[in-house]
C-alpha positions in Angstrom: 0.0 0.0 0.0 -4.4 9.2 -6.3 -1.9 10.2 -8.6 -3.7 11.3 -11.7 -1.7 12.4 -14.7 1.6 13.8 -13.4 4.6 11.5 -13.0 5.5 13.4 -9.9 2.2 12.4 -8.4 2.7 8.8 -9.5 5.9 8.6 -7.6 4.0 9.4 -4.4 2.3 6.2 -4.1 5.4 4.1 -4.4 6.3 4.9 -0.8 3.2 3.6 0.6 4.3 0.3 0.6 2.6 -0.1 3.3 2.7 -1.7 4.9 4.9 -3.3 3.0 3.2 -5.9 0.6 1.1 -10.5 -0.3 1.5 -14.5 -0.9 2.5 -18.2 -0.6 3.0 -21.8 -0.8 1.1 -24.8 0.5 -0.6 -24.2 3.8 1.3 -21.0 4.4 -0.8 -19.1 2.0 -1.9 -19.4 -1.5 -5.4 -19.7 -3.0 -7.1 -20.4 0.3 -7.7 -24.0 -0.5 -10.7 -25.1 -2.4 -10.9 -28.2 -0.2 -11.6 -27.5 3.5 -9.5 -24.4 3.1 -7.7 -22.9 6.1 -10.4 -20.2 6.4 -13.0 -22.9 6.8 -11.5 -24.9 9.6 -13.1 -23.3 12.6 -14.9 -20.2 13.8 -13.6 -17.8 16.4 -11.2 -15.0 16.8 -7.9 -15.3 14.8 -4.7 -13.4 15.6 -3.1 -11.4 12.8 0.4 -11.2 14.2 2.2 -9.7 11.1 1.7 -8.0 7.8 -0.8 -10.0 5.6 -1.7 -12.3 8.5 -0.4 -15.7 9.7 -0.6 -17.2 6.2 1.2 -14.2 4.7 -1.5 -13.8 2.0 -4.1 -11.3 3.3 -6.6 -14.1 4.0 -8.0 -14.6 7.5 -9.2 -17.9 9.0 -11.8 -16.0 11.0 -15.5 -16.8 10.5 -18.7 -15.9 12.2 -18.3 -12.1 11.9 -20.9 -9.6 10.8 -21.0 -8.9 7.0 -23.9 -6.5 7.1 -24.8 -3.6 9.3 -27.3 -0.8 9.7 -27.3 2.2 7.4 -25.3 4.3 9.9 -22.6 1.7 9.7 -20.9 -0.6 12.3 -20.4 0.5 15.9 -17.2 2.4 16.5 -15.5 0.8 19.5 -12.5 3.2 19.8 -10.3 5.7 18.0 -6.7 6.7 18.4 -4.1 9.0 16.9 -0.7 7.5 16.0 1.0 10.0 13.8 1.7 10.1 10.1 2.4 6.9 8.3 1.1 3.9 6.4 1.9 1.1 8.8 -0.9 -1.5 9.1 -1.8 -3.5 12.2 -0.6 -6.6 13.9 -3.0 -8.2 16.4 -2.0 -10.8 18.9 -3.2 -12.0 22.4 -5.6 -9.1 22.8 -3.1 -6.3 21.8 -2.9 -4.2 18.6 0.4 -2.9 17.3 1.1 -0.2 14.7 3.5 2.7 13.9 3.5 6.4 13.1 5.6 9.5 13.1 5.2 12.9 14.9 7.8 15.7 15.0 10.4 13.5 13.3 9.9 10.8 15.9 8.8 7.3 15.0 6.5 5.7 17.5 5.6 2.0 17.9 2.2 1.7 19.7 0.6 -1.1 21.6 -3.1 -0.8 22.3 -5.6 -2.9 24.1 -7.6 -4.5 21.3 -11.0 -4.1 23.0 -10.8 -0.7 24.6 -8.1 1.1 22.6 -6.2 2.0 25.8 -2.6 2.6 25.2 -0.6 -0.2 26.8 2.9 1.2 25.9 4.7 3.3 23.3 8.3 3.1 22.1 9.8 6.1 20.4 13.0 6.9 18.6 14.3 9.8 16.4 13.5 9.3 12.7 12.8 11.8 9.9 9.3 12.0 8.5 10.8 11.6 5.0 8.0 13.4 3.3 8.9 12.9 -0.3 6.0 13.5 -2.7 3.7 11.8 -0.1 3.0 12.3 3.6 5.9 10.2 4.9 6.1 8.2 8.1 6.7 4.5 8.7 5.6 2.1 5.9 6.2 -1.2 7.5 4.0 -3.1 10.0 5.2 -4.6 13.3 5.7 -8.4 13.5 4.7 -10.2 16.7 6.5 -13.5 17.6 5.7 -15.0 20.9 7.0 -12.5 23.6 8.7 -10.2 21.1 7.6 -7.6 18.5 9.9 -6.7 15.7 9.9 -3.4 13.7 11.8 -2.0 10.7 12.1 1.7 10.1 12.4 3.5 6.7 16.1 4.3 7.4 17.1 0.8 8.4 16.6 0.7 12.2 15.5 -2.7 13.5 14.0 -3.0 17.0 13.2 -6.1 19.0 10.8 -5.1 21.8 9.1 -6.9 24.7 5.4 -7.4 23.9 4.4 -6.7 27.4 6.4 -3.5 28.2 7.8 -2.2 24.9 11.3 -2.5 26.5 14.1 -2.8 23.9 15.6 -6.3 23.9 18.0 -5.4 21.1 18.3 -3.0 18.2 20.4 -2.7 15.1 21.0 0.1 12.6 22.0 -0.9 9.0 24.3 1.3 7.1 23.0 -0.1 3.8 21.6 2.6 1.6 17.8 2.5 1.4 16.0 2.7 -2.0 14.4 5.9 -3.3 11.4 5.8 -0.9 13.3 4.1 1.9 12.7 0.7 3.3 9.1 -0.5 3.4 8.9 -4.2 3.8 7.9 -5.6 7.2 10.0 -8.1 9.2 9.4 -11.8 8.4 10.1 -14.2 11.3 11.0 -17.7 10.2 12.2 -20.1 12.8 15.3 -18.5 14.4 15.5 -15.8 11.7 14.2 -12.3 11.1 14.3 -11.8 7.3 14.3 -8.3 5.8 14.0 -6.9 2.3 17.2 -4.8 2.6 20.3 -4.8 0.4 20.5 -6.3 -3.0 18.7 -9.5 -2.3 17.7 -9.6 1.4 19.3 -10.3 4.7 18.6 -12.4 7.8 19.2 -11.7 11.5 19.2 -14.0 14.5 15.9 -13.1 16.1 17.3 -13.5 19.6 20.2 -11.1 19.4 20.1 -9.3 16.0 23.3 -10.9 14.8 23.6 -11.1 11.0 23.2 -14.7 9.7 23.4 -13.9 6.0 23.3 -10.9 3.7 23.1 -10.8 -0.1 24.8 -7.6 -1.1 24.5 -4.0 -0.2 22.6 -2.7 -3.3 19.2 -1.0 -3.3 16.3 -3.1 -2.1 12.8 -3.5 -3.3 9.8 -2.5 -1.2 7.8 -5.7 -0.7 7.8 -7.9 2.4 9.6 -11.3 2.2 7.2 -14.2 1.8 7.8 -17.8 3.1 7.2 -21.0 1.1 8.5 -24.5 0.9 10.6 -26.1 -1.9 12.6 -29.2 -2.2 11.4 -30.0 1.3 13.1 -27.0 2.8 12.0 -23.6 4.2 12.4 -20.9 1.6 11.7 -17.2 1.2 10.6 -15.1 -1.9 11.9 -11.6 -2.1 10.8 -9.0 -4.6 14.0 -7.0 -5.3 14.5 -3.9 -7.3 15.0 -5.9 -10.6 13.6 -9.4 -10.0 11.7 -11.8 -7.8 14.0 -14.4 -6.3 13.5 -17.6 -4.3 16.1 -18.2 -1.6 16.9 -20.9 1.0 15.9 -19.3 4.3 18.8 -20.8 6.2 21.6 -19.3 4.2 20.1 -17.0 1.5 21.2 -19.2 -1.4 19.3 -18.4 -4.6 17.0 -21.1 -6.0 15.3 -19.3 -8.8 15.0 -15.8 -10.3 12.4 -14.0 -12.4 13.6 -10.8 -14.0 11.0 -8.1 -13.3 11.8 -4.4 -13.9 9.3 -1.6 -13.1 9.6 2.1 -13.7 11.3 3.8 -10.8 12.4 0.4 -9.6 9.0 0.2 -7.7 8.5 -3.5 -7.1 6.2 -3.0 -4.1 3.4 -5.7 -3.8 4.3 -9.1 -2.3 4.6 -12.2 -4.5 1.8 -14.7 -4.1 3.0 -18.3 -4.1 0.7 -21.4 -4.3 1.9 -24.9 -5.0 4.7 -24.5 -7.6 3.5 -21.2 -9.0 4.2 -17.6 -8.2 2.1 -14.6 -9.1 3.8 -11.2 -9.5 2.3 -7.7 -10.1 3.6 -4.1 -10.1 2.3 -0.8 -11.2 3.5 2.0 -13.6 2.1 0.1 -16.5 4.1 -3.1 -15.8 1.3 -5.6 -15.1 1.3 -9.1 -13.8 2.3 -12.7 -14.5 2.1 -16.3 -13.3 5.2 -18.5 -13.3 5.9 -22.1 -12.6 8.8 -22.2 -10.2 11.3 -25.0 -9.8 15.0 -25.3 -8.9 16.4 -23.3 -11.7 14.7 -21.3 -14.4 11.0 -20.6 -13.8 8.6 -21.0 -16.7 6.1 -18.2 -17.7 2.5 -19.4 -17.8 1.0 -16.1 -18.7 1.6 -12.4 -18.4 -0.5 -9.3 -19.1 -1.2 -5.8 -18.0 -4.7 -6.4 -16.5 -3.5 -6.2 -12.8 -1.1 -3.4 -12.1 -0.8 -3.4 -8.4 0.6 0.0 -7.5 1.4 -0.6 -3.8 -1.2 -2.8 -2.3 -1.0 -6.5 -2.9 -3.6 -8.8 -4.3 -5.6 -11.4 -2.3 -6.0 -15.0 -3.6 -9.2 -16.9 -3.0 -10.5 -20.2 -4.5 -9.0 -19.9 -8.0 -9.3 -16.1 -8.3 -7.1 -13.1 -7.5 -8.6 -9.9 -6.2 -6.8 -6.6 -6.2 -6.5 -3.0 -7.5 -5.3 -2.6 -11.0 -4.1 1.0 -10.3 -7.4 2.5 -9.3 -9.7 -0.3 -10.5 -10.8 -3.1 -8.2 -10.3 -6.3 -10.4 -11.1 -10.0 -10.2 -8.8 -12.2 -12.3 -8.6 -15.9 -12.9 -5.5 -17.3 -11.3 -4.8 -20.0 -13.9 -5.3 -17.9 -17.1 -5.1 -14.2 -16.1 -8.5 -13.6 -17.6 -10.3 -10.6 -16.0 -13.7 -11.6 -14.6 -15.0 -8.2 -13.5 -13.9 -4.7 -12.6 -15.2 -1.8 -10.4 -13.8 1.7 -10.2 -15.7 3.0 -7.1 -12.9 2.8 -4.5 -9.9 4.4 -6.2 -6.4 3.1 -5.0 -7.9 1.0 -2.2 -6.7 -1.9 -0.2 -8.2 -5.3 0.8 -8.0 -8.5 2.7 -10.4 -11.5 2.8 -12.1 -13.7 5.4 -14.7 -16.4 5.1 -15.4 -15.9 1.4 -15.8 -12.1 1.8 -13.6 -9.2 0.7 -12.9 -6.5 3.3 -12.1 -3.3 1.3 -11.0 0.1 2.3 -11.4 2.8 -0.4 -8.7 5.5 -0.6 -11.3 8.0 0.7 -12.1 6.0 3.8 -15.1 3.9 2.8 -15.2 0.4 4.3 -16.9 -2.1 2.0 -17.7 -5.8 2.6 -18.4 -7.8 -0.6 -18.6 -11.4 -1.7 -15.3 -12.9 -3.0 -16.9 -14.2 -6.2 -15.8 -14.3 -9.8 -19.4 -13.8 -10.8 -19.3 -10.0 -10.1 -18.7 -7.3 -7.5 -21.4 -7.8 -4.9 -21.2 -5.3 -2.0 -23.0 -6.5 1.1 -22.4 -3.5 3.4 -20.5 -0.2 3.3 -19.8 2.7 5.6 -17.7 5.9 5.7 -15.4 5.2 8.7 -12.5 7.6 7.9 -11.7 10.7 6.0 -8.5 11.7 4.2 -6.1 9.5 2.3 -6.5 5.8 3.2 -3.9 3.6 1.5 -3.2 1.2 4.4 -4.7 -2.3 4.4 -7.5 -2.9 7.0 -7.3 -5.8 9.4 -10.0 -8.1 10.8 -9.3 -9.9 14.1 -11.5 -11.0 16.9 -14.7 -9.6 15.4 -13.1 -6.1 15.0 -11.9 -4.3 11.9 -9.0 -1.9 12.4 -8.3 0.9 9.8 -6.2 4.1 9.5 -5.5 7.0 7.3 -2.2 8.8 6.4 -2.4 11.4 9.1 -2.7 8.5 11.7 -6.3 8.5 12.6 -7.1 5.0 13.7 -10.6 3.5 14.0 -11.7 0.2 15.4 -15.3 -1.0 14.5 -17.3 -3.8 15.8 -18.3 -6.6 13.4 -19.0 -9.3 16.0 -22.1 -11.4 15.4 
């Protein structure tokens, strides 16, 4: 996670990476299984501990939440102000985490999920970096057991205690950030924290921040690393400045590479991996494609310009891919790339999915619930919950939807049955 005709305006969006980025293989993510898919296993609250959720694909397992509401909209449970930025939300064990910037100070917030009461706040000096957009943090905190990890635009990594916000360790990288600075969120895999920094990613020991591997000091892409399995081993896909690469998580060794160049080197949305295939998309007229991946050279299945994700990633669901082709909400067939339907009512919005429904936030702050169906765009409910620029992906967790705008106005609405 607008721009109209001027190139200068187009550049703006690049930074919104939001939150960094989309994706996956096997049970980790993918097309949300047509069988008894992960979102169909059981009802009840589901934690969302990192960017794009526990399956790293923007699809929640949560069911039994309210998909319609009165004309006045869903009940607002609480509001907060977190400062400028585009960080989304991590939700874990009754706490909500996000980031913002005020007076050139980055802040990591921990709120009580039910009441919105501030539990703790960690601050550190960091420039707003307003460069053709509002600035502020673009990445989302990652919660792993008793620790929360954050990554700043200038390369500062923090490992914080989830209960107190106390710094366990921190690390500042001297690697030069890309044009709109670092934007991908931390990915925790086993003992590692993997970051889209440097030419082709790097990994830290999650316990003490020591560097485990690093693939060059060149300029990074903007997406969040995505986990998958291959040849029976844990792997990670990283969208770099010039390519999508598959790496062995343990040592960063390259398994495959797909050349992918975008104007302004703006590879922002996360790859989506399912089985032995990877879906890529980027904006600025580039488009999208589906590739069969194997150890060695991937094979292109199809490629077109029908899904040009600017900064928000797509969501896969039961054989379809849903996302924003620049400013047009689009449903596309995964296997063929054929467009099933489009709708232009939400601008450069963002989305996630849960229980066969799309949860959409338009760039003007309208929240929309719609069926995830290739048969057409079928809104079930909508409400204006925010004003101002809204490029950050909303999050459903525990019967609550969390959303924010660029200035940092946060709203939590009730969608419990």
